[in-house]
VOLOSE-779311 format. One record per residue (C-alpha): chain; x, y, z. Coordinates in nm, 4 decimals, padded with zeros to 6 digits. Example, Ala and Ser with C-alpha at 12.3 -4.5 7.8 and 13.67 -1.06 7.14 Angstrom:
VOLOSE-779311
chain:east:north:up
A:01.2300:-00.4500:00.7800
A:01.3670:-00.1060:00.7140
END
This chain:
VOLOSE-779311
chain:east:north:up
A:00.0000:00.0000:00.0000
A:00.2723:00.2582:00.0668
A:00.4310:00.1883:-00.2673
A:00.1072:00.2391:-00.4544
A:00.0380:00.5603:-00.2687
A:00.3868:00.6879:-00.3419
A:00.3610:00.6046:-00.7135
A:00.0287:00.7829:-00.7368
A:00.1786:01.0867:-00.5668
A:00.4724:01.0945:-00.8084
A:00.2396:01.0797:-01.1087
A:00.0344:01.3623:-00.9633
A:00.3394:01.5813:-00.9134
A:00.4671:01.5233:-01.2678
A:00.1480:01.6292:-01.4391
A:00.1776:02.0127:-01.3902
A:00.5337:02.0203:-01.5169
A:00.4434:01.8305:-01.8315
A:00.1539:02.0713:-01.8886
A:00.3874:02.3681:-01.8560
A:00.6324:02.2203:-02.1069
A:00.3480:02.1604:-02.3501
A:00.2280:02.5203:-02.3145
A:00.5794:02.6512:-02.3786
A:00.6035:02.4406:-02.6926
A:00.2676:02.5726:-02.8162
A:00.3745:02.9356:-02.7450
A:00.7005:02.8857:-02.9347
A:00.5100:02.7406:-03.2285
A:00.2702:03.0367:-03.2331
A:00.5627:03.2837:-03.2197
A:00.7371:03.1047:-03.5083
A:00.4143:03.1140:-03.7118
A:00.3690:03.4874:-03.6479
A:00.7315:03.5617:-03.7421
A:00.7001:03.3544:-04.0588
A:00.3761:03.5332:-04.1546
A:00.5340:03.8762:-04.1022
A:00.8356:03.7763:-04.3096
A:00.6103:03.6475:-04.5872
A:00.4086:03.9720:-04.5806
A:00.7250:04.1831:-04.6000
A:00.8541:03.9739:-04.8874
A:00.5217:04.0054:-05.0708
A:00.5051:04.3830:-05.0294
A:00.8687:04.4556:-05.1048
A:00.8275:04.4093:-05.4842
A:00.5339:04.6526:-05.4780
A:00.7362:04.9132:-05.2907
A:01.0260:04.8682:-05.5276
A:00.7949:04.9099:-05.8247
A:00.6474:05.2280:-05.6782
A:00.9929:05.3707:-05.6125
A:01.1008:05.2903:-05.9671
A:00.7868:05.4548:-06.1093
A:00.8443:05.7674:-05.8981
A:01.2047:05.7875:-06.0143
A:01.0988:05.7459:-06.3759
A:00.8317:06.0216:-06.3508
A:00.9818:06.3575:-06.4553
A:00.9715:06.6289:-06.1916
A:00.7234:06.9127:-06.2427
A:00.8971:07.2163:-06.3840
A:00.7853:07.5796:-06.3835
A:00.6655:07.7199:-06.7150
A:00.9392:07.8969:-06.9049
A:00.9573:08.2712:-06.8551
A:00.8802:08.4756:-07.1626
A:01.1493:08.7079:-07.2916
A:01.1221:09.0749:-07.1974
A:01.0335:09.1889:-07.5524
A:00.7337:08.9548:-07.5568
A:00.6209:09.0711:-07.2124
A:00.6490:09.4348:-07.3211
A:00.4519:09.3621:-07.6389
A:00.1742:09.1992:-07.4362
A:00.1686:09.5001:-07.2018
A:00.1342:09.7379:-07.4980
A:-00.1501:09.5303:-07.6399
A:-00.3351:09.5351:-07.3072
A:-00.2846:09.9105:-07.2754
A:-00.4072:09.9632:-07.6319
A:-00.7242:09.7701:-07.5563
A:-00.7881:09.9912:-07.2527
A:-00.7203:10.3216:-07.4285
A:-00.8928:10.2476:-07.7567
A:-01.2301:10.2728:-07.5804
A:-01.1890:10.6514:-07.5555
A:-01.2646:10.8661:-07.8645
A:-00.9610:11.0891:-07.8011
A:-00.7260:10.7913:-07.8241
A:-00.8876:10.6793:-08.1478
A:-00.8522:11.0267:-08.2994
A:-00.4866:11.0499:-08.1996
A:-00.4197:10.7115:-08.3544
A:-00.5865:10.8128:-08.6818
A:-00.4017:11.1461:-08.7026
A:-00.0561:11.0350:-08.5940
A:-00.0553:10.6664:-08.6829
A:00.1001:10.5883:-08.3434
A:-00.0373:10.3328:-08.1065
A:-00.2283:10.4855:-07.8120
A:-00.0148:10.2866:-07.5691
A:00.3051:10.4475:-07.6982
A:00.1498:10.7952:-07.6801
A:00.0396:10.7335:-07.3215
A:00.3834:10.6028:-07.2223
A:00.5522:10.9020:-07.3880
A:00.3311:11.1514:-07.2062
A:00.3867:10.9684:-06.8771
A:00.7641:10.9727:-06.9308
A:00.7614:11.3485:-07.0041
A:00.5542:11.4213:-06.6965
A:00.7831:11.2054:-06.4851
A:01.0965:11.3779:-06.6117
A:00.9422:11.7193:-06.5615
A:00.8372:11.6339:-06.2078
A:01.1816:11.4976:-06.1253
A:01.4022:11.7633:-06.2821
A:01.1801:12.0490:-06.3989
A:01.0559:12.3640:-06.2340
A:00.6950:12.3842:-06.1285
A:00.6490:12.0246:-06.0207
A:00.3684:12.1284:-05.7861
A:00.1782:12.2842:-06.0763
A:00.2162:11.9663:-06.2810
A:00.0834:11.7597:-05.9902
A:-00.2164:11.9865:-05.9512
A:-00.2916:11.9784:-06.3231
A:-00.2621:11.5997:-06.3223
A:-00.5113:11.5719:-06.0395
A:-00.7419:11.8467:-06.1689
A:-00.7718:11.8645:-06.5488
A:-00.8866:11.5166:-06.6410
A:-01.1119:11.4726:-06.3322
A:-01.2735:11.8084:-06.4127
A:-01.3591:11.7046:-06.7666
A:-01.4703:11.3589:-06.6545
A:-01.6962:11.5162:-06.3919
A:-01.8475:11.7399:-06.6619
A:-01.9253:11.4290:-06.8704
A:-02.0675:11.2523:-06.5659
A:-02.3059:11.5381:-06.4872
A:-02.4302:11.5360:-06.8450
A:-02.4963:11.1616:-06.8482
A:-02.8218:11.0262:-06.7008
A:-02.6385:10.7575:-06.5013
A:-02.5704:10.8157:-06.1322
A:-02.2861:10.5714:-06.0776
A:-02.0224:10.7947:-06.2375
A:-02.1554:11.0929:-06.0400
A:-02.0878:10.9068:-05.7157
A:-01.7430:10.8039:-05.8360
A:-01.6289:11.1565:-05.9181
A:-01.7950:11.3097:-05.6132
A:-01.5963:11.0643:-05.4030
A:-01.2773:11.1618:-05.5853
A:-01.3310:11.5333:-05.5195
A:-01.3876:11.4592:-05.1513
A:-01.0570:11.2735:-05.1383
A:-00.8837:11.5497:-05.3360
A:-01.0131:11.8177:-05.0985
A:-00.9183:11.6115:-04.7920
A:-00.5690:11.5511:-04.9293
A:-00.5218:11.9198:-05.0179
A:-00.6346:12.0195:-04.6679
A:-00.3772:11.7923:-04.5058
A:-00.1085:11.8985:-04.7491
A:-00.1591:12.2672:-04.6632
A:-00.0264:12.1968:-04.3111
A:00.2615:11.9702:-04.4113
A:00.3677:12.1146:-04.7460
A:00.6812:12.2738:-04.6028
A:00.8013:11.9382:-04.4713
A:00.6765:11.7170:-04.7528
A:00.8505:11.9096:-05.0292
A:01.1861:11.8051:-04.8830
A:01.1049:11.4364:-04.9223
A:01.2839:11.2954:-05.2286
A:01.0468:11.2227:-05.5193
A:00.7503:11.3511:-05.3207
A:00.5796:11.4951:-05.6277
A:00.6270:11.1682:-05.8147
A:00.4422:10.9872:-05.5383
A:00.1763:11.2576:-05.5369
A:00.1131:11.2231:-05.9105
A:00.0977:10.8448:-05.8782
A:-00.1444:10.8757:-05.5869
A:-00.3792:11.1131:-05.7691
A:-00.3803:10.9008:-06.0840
A:-00.4468:10.5914:-05.8731
A:-00.7405:10.7723:-05.7121
A:-00.9246:10.8613:-06.0311
A:-00.8406:10.5797:-06.2731
A:-01.1520:10.3700:-06.3475
A:-00.9416:10.0541:-06.3286
A:-00.8280:10.1179:-05.9700
A:-01.0969:10.3335:-05.8008
A:-00.8443:10.4373:-05.5392
A:-01.0644:10.7244:-05.4214
A:-01.3266:10.4748:-05.3037
A:-01.0631:10.2934:-05.0988
A:-00.9418:10.6142:-04.9302
A:-01.2980:10.7280:-04.8660
A:-01.4082:10.4012:-04.7041
A:-01.0903:10.3555:-04.4994
A:-01.0316:10.7095:-04.3705
A:-01.2851:10.9779:-04.4597
A:-01.6112:10.7912:-04.3967
A:-01.5153:10.6665:-04.0445
A:-01.4116:11.0189:-03.9391
A:-01.7292:11.1877:-04.0606
A:-01.9664:10.9158:-03.9390
A:-01.8124:10.9400:-03.5909
A:-01.8419:11.3202:-03.5656
A:-02.1491:11.3730:-03.7826
A:-02.3699:11.5041:-03.5001
A:-02.1075:11.7488:-03.3734
A:-02.0472:11.8797:-03.7248
A:-02.4190:11.9252:-03.7902
A:-02.4616:12.1051:-03.4570
A:-02.1697:12.3352:-03.5308
A:-02.3088:12.4195:-03.8746
A:-02.6513:12.4901:-03.7247
A:-02.5061:12.7262:-03.4618
A:-02.2908:12.9060:-03.7142
A:-02.5886:12.9479:-03.9462
A:-02.8072:13.0837:-03.6632
A:-02.5392:13.3310:-03.5558
A:-02.4941:13.4455:-03.9132
A:-02.8686:13.5013:-03.9474
A:-02.8682:13.7055:-03.6255
A:-02.5854:13.9214:-03.7507
A:-02.7626:13.9803:-04.0810
A:-03.0914:14.0673:-03.9150
A:-02.9277:14.2967:-03.6592
A:-02.7177:14.4836:-03.9112
A:-02.8416:14.8373:-03.9821
A:-03.0187:14.8650:-04.3108
A:-02.9222:15.1478:-04.5400
A:-03.1993:15.3362:-04.7090
A:-03.1579:15.4863:-05.0475
END
């Protein structure tokens, strides 16, 4: 009886160890299977990656479009300027009389004005004529036409012109010492009234309109008081009898 009990005990003790060994073997087999599967996947995808890399290397890189030579760019600029100027009857008449493209006439006049402003005497007068003559005639045409859009455009320009002249009257002594000041002034005035830029609308909306809308009540009250005082002075003045 002791021997049988001892043999049974030994078999019982050996069973957990054998189970552990079996589990380790199964884990090793699973790990080997996973490693083999990953290796097979890598081997199967490596040709695809190589093919993609070869295709990318064979594809030519995107290049920027070639830049046109300066003569071609200048010719395109002249054509665009001709198309803008030919809409005006004056440009058409000048072309018929002189046989010169309107773009070349405009560039010649601009060059003369620029040289006169830079090196000539009376640059201030040239600036004032530049900002006054054409807008005056254009305003005359706008008043004659039944449309109201051009009236608003030129009224806005004259507001900007008056506002700029008012500011310039206080700073003219200092501004005239700035190099090329009159060149910038001519460019600014032309930018304000050109139909292609409408610079006066930009200045009006950014600067003039916010100032007046903020102080509109005070300005109206001041005008009302000044008008009432003027009426009192007129009514109180002695009247001369003939």
